[in-house]
C-alpha positions in Angstrom: 6.6 -59.6 87.9 4.5 -58.1 85.1 7.6 -57.1 83.1 9.2 -60.5 83.6 6.1 -62.4 82.5 5.3 -60.1 79.7 8.6 -60.8 78.1 8.0 -64.5 78.0 5.1 -64.1 75.7 1.5 -65.3 76.0 2.0 -68.3 73.8 4.7 -69.8 76.0 2.6 -69.3 79.1 -0.5 -70.8 77.5 1.6 -73.8 76.7 2.7 -74.1 80.3 -1.0 -74.2 81.4 -2.2 -76.5 78.6 0.6 -78.8 77.6 2.3 -81.7 79.3 5.1 -79.6 80.9 3.0 -79.3 84.1 1.7 -82.8 84.9 -0.6 -83.0 88.0 2.3 -84.1 90.3 4.5 -81.3 89.1 1.7 -78.7 89.7 0.6 -79.9 93.2 3.7 -81.5 94.7 5.6 -79.3 97.2 8.8 -80.2 95.4 8.4 -81.1 91.7 10.8 -83.6 90.3 12.3 -81.1 87.8 13.8 -77.8 88.9 12.6 -76.0 85.8 9.0 -77.1 86.5 9.2 -75.8 90.0 10.5 -72.4 88.9 8.0 -72.1 86.1 5.2 -73.2 88.3 6.0 -70.7 91.1 6.3 -67.8 88.5 2.9 -68.7 87.1 1.2 -69.1 90.5 2.4 -65.6 91.4 1.0 -64.3 88.1 -2.4 -65.8 88.8 -2.7 -63.7 92.0 -2.4 -60.4 90.0 -5.5 -59.8 87.9 -4.3 -56.6 86.3 -1.1 -58.2 85.2 -3.0 -61.1 83.8 -5.0 -58.8 81.7 -1.9 -57.2 80.4 -0.5 -60.6 79.5 -3.7 -61.7 77.8 -3.0 -65.4 77.6 -5.8 -66.7 79.8 -8.4 -65.2 77.5 -7.1 -67.4 74.7 -8.4 -70.4 76.6 -11.7 -68.8 77.6 -10.8 -67.6 81.1 -11.6 -63.9 81.7 -13.0 -63.5 85.3 -9.8 -61.8 86.4 -10.7 -58.9 84.0 -13.3 -57.8 86.5 -10.8 -57.4 89.4 -7.9 -55.2 90.4 -4.6 -56.1 92.1 -4.5 -56.3 95.9 -2.3 -53.4 97.1 -2.8 -54.1 100.8 0.2 -54.5 103.2 -1.2 -57.9 104.1 -0.7 -59.0 100.4 2.9 -58.0 100.6 3.3 -60.0 103.8 1.8 -63.1 102.1 4.2 -62.7 99.2 7.1 -62.5 101.6 6.1 -65.8 103.3 5.7 -67.5 99.9 9.2 -66.4 99.0 10.6 -67.8 102.2 8.8 -71.1 101.6 9.9 -71.2 98.0 13.4 -70.6 99.0 13.3 -73.6 101.3 12.0 -75.8 98.6 14.6 -74.5 96.1 17.4 -75.5 98.6 16.2 -79.1 98.6 17.4 -79.5 95.0 20.9 -81.1 95.3 23.4 -79.4 93.1 25.2 -82.7 92.5 22.0 -84.0 90.8 21.6 -80.9 88.6 23.0 -80.0 85.2 25.3 -77.0 84.8 22.3 -75.0 83.5 20.0 -76.1 86.3 22.6 -75.1 88.9 22.8 -71.7 87.2 19.0 -71.5 87.2 19.0 -72.3 90.9 21.6 -69.7 91.7 19.7 -67.0 89.8 16.4 -67.9 91.5 18.1 -67.8 94.9 19.7 -64.5 94.1 16.3 -63.0 93.3 14.6 -64.5 96.3 17.4 -63.4 98.7 17.2 -60.0 97.3 13.5 -59.7 97.7 13.5 -61.3 101.2 16.3 -58.9 102.3 14.3 -56.0 100.9 11.2 -56.9 103.0 12.5 -54.6 105.8 12.4 -51.7 103.4 8.9 -52.5 102.1 7.5 -49.1 103.2 10.4 -47.0 101.9 9.0 -46.5 98.4 6.5 -43.9 97.1 3.6 -45.8 95.5 1.9 -42.5 94.6 4.4 -40.5 92.5 4.5 -38.3 89.4 5.9 -40.9 87.0 4.6 -44.4 87.7 2.2 -44.0 90.6 -0.9 -46.1 91.1 -3.0 -43.0 90.6 -1.8 -42.5 87.0 -1.4 -46.2 86.2 -5.1 -47.0 86.7 -6.6 -44.8 84.0 -3.7 -45.7 81.6 -4.3 -49.4 82.3 -8.0 -49.1 81.7 -7.4 -47.2 78.4 -4.6 -49.3 76.9 -4.7 -52.8 78.6 -8.4 -53.6 79.4 -9.8 -54.9 76.2 -13.3 -53.9 75.2 -14.7 -56.4 72.6 -18.1 -57.6 73.8 -20.7 -57.1 76.5 -18.9 -59.2 79.1 -15.7 -57.1 78.7 -17.7 -53.9 79.3 -19.3 -55.4 82.4 -15.8 -56.3 83.6 -14.8 -52.7 82.8 -17.6 -51.3 85.0 -16.7 -53.8 87.7 -13.2 -52.5 87.8 -14.4 -48.9 88.1 -16.3 -50.1 91.1 -13.2 -51.8 92.5 -11.1 -48.7 92.6 -12.4 -47.7 96.0 -11.2 -50.9 97.6 -7.9 -50.8 95.9 -7.3 -47.2 96.9 -8.3 -48.0 100.5 -5.6 -50.7 100.5 -3.2 -48.2 99.0 -4.1 -45.6 101.6 -3.5 -48.1 104.4 0.0 -48.6 103.1 0.6 -44.9 102.8 -0.5 -44.4 106.4 1.8 -47.1 107.6 4.7 -45.4 105.7 3.7 -42.1 107.3 3.8 -43.7 110.8 7.4 -44.9 110.0 8.5 -41.4 108.9 8.3 -42.2 105.1 6.8 -39.3 103.1 7.7 -38.3 99.6 9.4 -35.0 98.9 7.2 -32.0 98.7 7.5 -31.5 95.0 6.2 -35.1 94.5 3.2 -34.3 96.6 2.5 -31.1 94.7 2.8 -32.9 91.4 0.4 -35.7 92.3 -2.1 -33.3 93.9 -2.2 -31.2 90.8 -2.6 -34.4 88.7 -5.4 -35.9 90.8 -7.2 -32.6 91.2 -7.3 -32.1 87.5 -8.5 -35.7 87.1 -11.5 -35.4 89.5 -12.4 -31.9 88.3 -12.9 -33.1 84.8 -16.6 -33.7 83.9 -17.2 -37.5 83.9 -18.1 -37.5 80.2 -14.7 -35.9 79.4 -12.7 -38.2 81.6 -10.5 -40.7 79.8 -12.3 -43.6 81.5 -15.5 -42.5 79.8 -14.1 -41.3 76.4 -11.9 -44.4 76.0 -14.8 -46.7 76.6 -17.1 -44.8 74.3 -14.6 -44.9 71.4 -14.0 -48.6 71.9 -17.6 -49.4 72.3 -18.3 -48.0 68.9 -15.7 -50.4 67.5 -16.9 -53.4 69.4 -19.5 -56.1 68.8 -21.7 -54.7 71.5 -25.2 -53.9 70.1 -25.6 -50.2 69.5 -28.9 -50.2 71.4 -26.9 -51.0 74.6 -24.3 -48.2 74.3 -26.3 -45.4 75.9 -27.1 -47.5 79.0 -23.6 -48.7 79.4 -22.1 -45.3 79.1 -24.6 -43.9 81.5 -23.5 -46.6 84.0 -19.9 -45.6 83.3 -20.7 -41.9 84.1 -22.3 -42.9 87.4 -19.4 -45.1 88.3 -16.9 -42.4 87.6 -18.8 -39.9 89.7 -19.8 -42.1 92.6 -16.9 -44.5 92.9 -13.8 -43.5 91.0 -13.8 -39.7 91.9 -14.5 -40.4 95.6 -11.5 -42.9 95.6 -9.2 -40.2 94.2 -10.6 -37.6 96.5 -9.6 -39.8 99.4 -6.0 -39.7 98.2 -6.2 -35.9 97.6 -7.5 -35.4 101.2 -4.6 -37.6 102.5 -1.8 -35.8 100.6 -3.3 -32.4 101.4 -3.2 -33.2 105.1 0.3 -34.6 105.1 1.8 -31.9 102.8 2.9 -29.6 105.7 4.9 -32.5 107.1 6.9 -33.0 103.8 10.1 -31.2 103.0 12.4 -30.4 100.2 14.9 -33.0 101.3 14.7 -35.2 98.2 17.2 -38.0 98.8 16.3 -41.3 100.6 19.0 -40.5 103.2 16.2 -38.6 105.1 14.2 -41.8 105.6 14.6 -44.2 108.6 17.8 -46.2 107.9 17.9 -44.3 104.7 21.6 -44.9 104.1 21.1 -48.7 104.5 18.1 -48.5 102.2 20.1 -46.8 99.5 22.9 -49.3 99.7 20.3 -52.0 99.4 18.9 -50.3 96.3 22.3 -50.0 94.7 23.0 -53.7 95.3 19.6 -54.5 93.8 20.0 -52.4 90.8 23.6 -52.8 89.9 23.8 -56.4 91.3 27.2 -55.5 92.7 28.6 -54.6 96.1 29.8 -51.2 95.0 29.3 -48.5 97.6 27.7 -45.1 96.9 31.1 -43.5 97.3 32.8 -45.8 94.8 30.0 -45.2 92.3 30.1 -41.5 92.7 33.9 -41.4 92.2 33.5 -43.7 89.2 31.0 -41.2 87.7 33.1 -38.2 88.3 36.1 -39.9 86.6 34.1 -41.1 83.6 32.4 -37.7 83.1 35.8 -36.0 83.0 37.2 -38.6 80.6 34.3 -38.6 78.2 33.9 -34.9 78.1 37.6 -34.4 77.2 37.2 -36.9 74.3 34.2 -35.0 73.0 35.9 -31.7 73.3 38.9 -32.9 71.5 36.8 -34.2 68.5 34.7 -31.0 68.3 37.9 -28.8 68.4 39.6 -31.0 65.8 36.6 -30.7 63.5 36.4 -27.0 63.9 33.0 -27.1 65.5 34.0 -25.2 68.6 37.2 -24.1 70.3 35.6 -23.6 73.7 36.6 -25.7 76.6 33.1 -25.2 78.1 31.4 -28.5 77.4 27.8 -27.2 77.1 28.9 -24.4 74.7 30.9 -26.8 72.6 28.2 -29.6 72.3 25.5 -27.0 71.7 27.5 -25.7 68.7 27.2 -29.2 67.2 23.5 -29.4 68.1 22.8 -26.1 66.3 24.2 -27.3 62.9 21.3 -27.6 60.5 23.2 -30.3 58.4 22.7 -32.7 61.3 18.9 -32.8 61.0 16.3 -34.1 58.6 13.6 -32.0 57.0 10.6 -31.6 59.3 8.3 -33.3 56.8 6.7 -36.7 56.2 9.5 -37.5 53.7 12.1 -36.5 56.2 10.7 -38.8 58.8 10.5 -41.7 56.4 14.1 -41.1 55.5 15.0 -41.4 59.2 13.3 -44.8 59.4 15.1 -46.0 56.2 18.4 -44.8 57.5 17.9 -46.7 60.7 17.2 -49.8 58.6 20.4 -49.2 56.6 22.5 -48.8 59.8 21.2 -52.1 61.1 21.7 -53.9 57.8 25.2 -52.6 57.6 26.3 -53.9 61.0 24.5 -57.2 60.4 26.7 -57.6 57.4 29.8 -57.1 59.5 29.3 -59.5 62.4 31.7 -62.2 61.2 34.3 -62.7 63.9 32.3 -60.7 66.4 29.4 -63.1 67.1 29.2 -66.8 66.4 25.5 -67.1 67.2 22.9 -64.5 66.2 19.1 -64.5 66.8 16.8 -66.4 64.5 14.3 -63.6 64.9 14.8 -60.5 62.8 14.3 -56.9 63.8 12.1 -54.2 62.2 12.3 -50.4 62.5 9.0 -48.7 63.1 7.8 -45.3 64.1 6.2 -44.9 67.6 2.5 -44.5 66.9 1.7 -40.9 66.4 -1.1 -40.8 69.0 1.3 -41.5 71.8 4.7 -40.2 70.6 4.4 -36.8 72.3 4.8 -38.5 75.7 6.8 -41.6 74.7 10.5 -42.0 75.2 12.9 -41.3 72.4 13.0 -45.0 71.4 12.3 -48.4 72.7 12.6 -52.1 71.8 9.8 -54.7 71.7 10.9 -58.3 71.9 9.9 -60.8 69.2 7.0 -63.2 69.9 8.0 -66.5 71.5 6.6 -68.5 68.6 8.5 -66.6 66.0 5.5 -65.1 64.3 6.5 -61.5 65.1 10.1 -60.1 64.8 11.7 -57.8 67.3 10.9 -54.2 66.8 12.9 -51.0 67.3 10.5 -48.1 67.7 11.8 -44.6 67.0 10.1 -41.4 68.2 9.8 -38.9 65.4 7.6 -36.3 67.1 10.3 -33.7 67.3 12.7 -33.8 64.4 15.3 -32.0 66.5 15.3 -34.9 68.8 16.9 -37.1 66.1 20.3 -35.5 65.2 22.1 -37.6 62.6 25.2 -38.0 64.8 23.1 -39.8 67.4 21.3 -42.3 65.2 23.9 -45.0 64.9 24.4 -45.2 68.6 20.7 -45.5 69.2 20.3 -48.2 66.6 23.1 -50.2 68.0 21.7 -49.8 71.5 18.1 -50.8 70.8 18.6 -53.3 68.0 21.8 -54.9 66.7 23.9 -55.9 68.6 22.2 -54.4 71.7 18.8 -55.2 73.1 17.6 -57.2 70.2 20.6 -59.6 70.3 20.5 -60.0 74.1 16.7 -60.4 74.5 16.0 -62.5 71.4 18.8 -64.9 72.1 17.6 -65.3 75.7 14.1 -66.0 74.5 15.3 -68.6 71.9 17.5 -70.4 74.5 16.3 -74.0 75.0 16.0 -75.9 78.3 16.0 -72.9 80.6 13.1 -71.7 82.8 11.0 -68.6 81.9 12.7 -66.8 84.8 16.0 -66.8 82.9 14.4 -65.9 79.5 13.5 -62.5 80.9 15.5 -62.1 84.1 14.9 -58.6 85.5 18.5 -57.5 85.9 18.9 -54.0 84.6 22.7 -54.0 85.1 23.0 -56.8 82.5 20.3 -55.8 80.0 21.1 -52.1 79.9 24.8 -52.7 80.5 24.9 -54.9 77.5 23.1 -52.4 75.3 25.6 -49.7 76.4 28.5 -52.1 75.7 27.0 -52.7 72.2 27.4 -49.0 71.4 31.1 -49.2 72.3 31.5 -52.5 70.5 30.0 -51.0 67.3 32.6 -48.2 67.5 35.4 -50.8 67.9 34.1 -52.5 64.8 34.5 -49.3 62.8 30.7 -48.6 62.5 31.1 -45.1 63.9 34.3 -44.0 62.2 32.9 -40.6 61.4 33.9 -38.1 64.1 30.4 -36.8 64.7 29.0 -40.3 65.0 31.6 -41.0 67.7 30.5 -37.8 69.5 26.9 -39.3 69.5 28.3 -42.4 71.1 30.3 -40.6 73.7 27.4 -38.2 74.5 25.2 -41.3 75.2 27.8 -42.8 77.4 28.3 -39.4 79.2 24.6 -39.3 80.0 24.9 -42.6 81.8 28.1 -41.5 83.6 26.4 -38.3 84.8 23.7 -40.5 86.3 26.2 -42.1 88.6 27.1 -38.8 90.0 23.6 -37.3 90.4 21.9 -40.5 91.8 24.5 -40.9 94.5 24.7 -37.2 95.0 21.0 -37.1 95.7 20.7 -40.1 97.9 24.1 -40.4 99.6 25.7 -37.0 99.5 22.5 -35.1 100.4 22.4 -33.0 97.3 19.3 -31.0 96.7 17.1 -31.5 93.7 18.4 -28.1 92.4 22.1 -29.2 92.8 21.5 -32.4 90.8 19.6 -30.4 88.1 22.5 -27.9 87.9 25.1 -30.6 87.6 23.3 -32.6 84.9 22.5 -29.5 82.9 26.1 -28.3 83.0 27.6 -31.7 82.1 25.3 -33.2 79.4 24.1 -30.5 77.1 20.5 -31.9 77.1 17.4 -29.7 77.3 16.5 -28.4 80.7 13.0 -30.0 80.6 14.7 -33.3 80.0 17.1 -32.7 82.8 14.4 -31.9 85.3 12.3 -35.0 84.4 15.4 -37.2 84.7 16.4 -35.9 88.1 12.8 -36.3 89.4 12.8 -39.9 88.1 16.0 -40.7 90.1 14.5 -39.2 93.2 11.5 -41.6 93.2 13.4 -44.6 91.8 16.7 -44.5 93.7 19.7 -46.5 92.3 18.0 -47.6 89.1 19.8 -45.1 86.9 23.3 -46.3 88.1 22.8 -49.8 86.6 23.5 -48.9 83.0 27.0 -47.6 83.3 28.0 -50.0 86.1 26.8 -53.0 84.0 28.7 -51.8 80.9 32.0 -51.3 82.8 31.6 -54.8 84.4 31.2 -56.4 81.0 34.3 -54.6 79.7 36.2 -55.6 82.9 35.3 -59.3 82.3 36.2 -59.1 78.6 39.6 -57.7 79.6 40.0 -60.4 82.2 39.3 -63.1 79.6 41.8 -61.5 77.1 44.5 -61.3 79.6 44.1 -64.8 80.9 43.5 -66.5 77.5 46.0 -64.5 75.4 46.1 -65.9 71.9 43.3 -68.3 72.8 40.9 -65.4 73.3 38.2 -65.3 70.7 35.8 -62.3 70.7 32.9 -64.1 69.1 33.2 -67.0 71.6 33.2 -64.5 74.4 30.1 -62.8 73.2 28.3 -66.1 72.7 29.2 -67.0 76.3 27.9 -63.7 77.5 24.5 -64.1 75.8 23.8 -67.9 75.9 22.6 -67.9 79.5 20.2 -65.0 79.6 20.6 -62.0 81.9 22.0 -62.6 85.3 23.5 -60.7 88.3 27.1 -59.4 87.8 28.5 -61.7 90.4 27.0 -64.8 88.7 28.1 -63.5 85.3 31.6 -63.2 86.6 31.5 -66.8 87.8 30.1 -67.9 84.4 33.0 -66.1 82.5 35.6 -67.6 84.9 34.2 -71.1 84.0 34.4 -70.2 80.3 38.0 -69.0 80.7 38.9 -72.3 82.5 37.3 -74.4 79.9 38.8 -72.4 77.0 42.2 -72.6 78.5 42.1 -76.3 79.1 40.6 -77.4 75.8 41.1 -74.5 73.5 37.4 -74.7 72.8 34.4 -72.7 74.0 31.8 -74.2 76.3 29.1 -75.9 74.2 25.8 -74.0 74.3 23.8 -77.0 75.3 25.9 -77.7 78.5 
């Protein structure tokens, strides 16, 4: 929910609250007149129940509403039950909208909303199968990060809200603990390595003197930059120290005590197959993440086949270029990685040149889009360095969408902390994935689409969004943008990484591989650093199925493109096909296939593409 709403932008959500889109009837009626109003309303109502997410969005503050900043999200099992009942009720209302009275776009909106609701309602039976306290994105590490980066400190009221949230941690963690106990009763415990990691993390957290804790130091730094009178700082910081010692640390200690007690009952069985109905749960996760009906066996076999194909292509290039004559993939790819001519100087000038080269790569492909895309985003895209204060723990790159009002362009952030992490042969692929024609094209075009609900402007379908970005890498190669052999190796290595994920994710959760088996396979088949391999495998363990969505989505898009080419013959137009793919926002693969089939039928009968406004 937070991710979906954040992508829509605070400006658009403020407009929903303030402008005429939600008249009194549309807000209070069980069934609003307009389908889009119903979908927007339900999304907003759900957002209003999650105070931390509202803080992250920051749109209510612009209209003088800030009471939510003193509260934390309700993590109780009862809250999840209430959400489930609201989803069931919402689905019943959604079904009351007659397809015959809806436009094509409204029918698609209804289908996407039903897909999401059915997915969530079906997953209710597995609501205790996750690990809410884990080493990557657990509640215990999200809270201090949230307070540091999301809770704004500007005036006295915001500091009072900060203190109120420190006092609310005990209740939130009690709710969390209740859910953990219910999981334990059902035989759901995280793997032992997860327990060890979170125990180390939380023990270090509570053993830090309160004045050295990030909850204290972050507030002290921001207080000094705020409008709060200097004479009040000492008293406010003293209250913060007391709150950390008397409320925050005891809350964390409760989790430490719980995990210390259950640790002997955990095991080194890392896959979700070990959980009650674990095989069914994993199949559900694959359906949810890939939005297909592919079985674990089919995905595993697909991964093995793709790994072999891609590795052979890489080895052929490296041998043809005289880089290595070894048929051992790791040895061969390491020979390329060791070439000094593939790296920039480890200087400020070298890093600035990386950013400029990324800009040049994007400009070059933008100048070569004729015949490949008919419609391009109005929003531009900038290249920026990930802020130095956080680049050590940040990913290699990420994309930030443009603002909904057009005041801010899309941004491709590159991590320049370790110069060796930016080999020249991987730069084109990364730029195409994150910016043009990858994430920037797909996300910006969805945000600019008119007449569709917010749900579709930021649909949370990883298989589509990441599948498109991976397809964009391949498309750029087809366009001749990666005609240098080493650039093509960079593209293939990125695709190989996603193919290996198919093997290890299904290996862990369906074939009962150990964590060590998965690590060994990824290390032997990607050539990436062992530290990165370990963190990747541990991510797949606590987030089953998610890593399979990238490659599955890409292959489905390629399959649909080939289907259109075969059925349309000379009538096939690549630019029209891409416009059709991106005009509707992200969607599940099954609905995407239906959309492409309608496009094919319309193109075949009229010789023209479907109009974007239909």
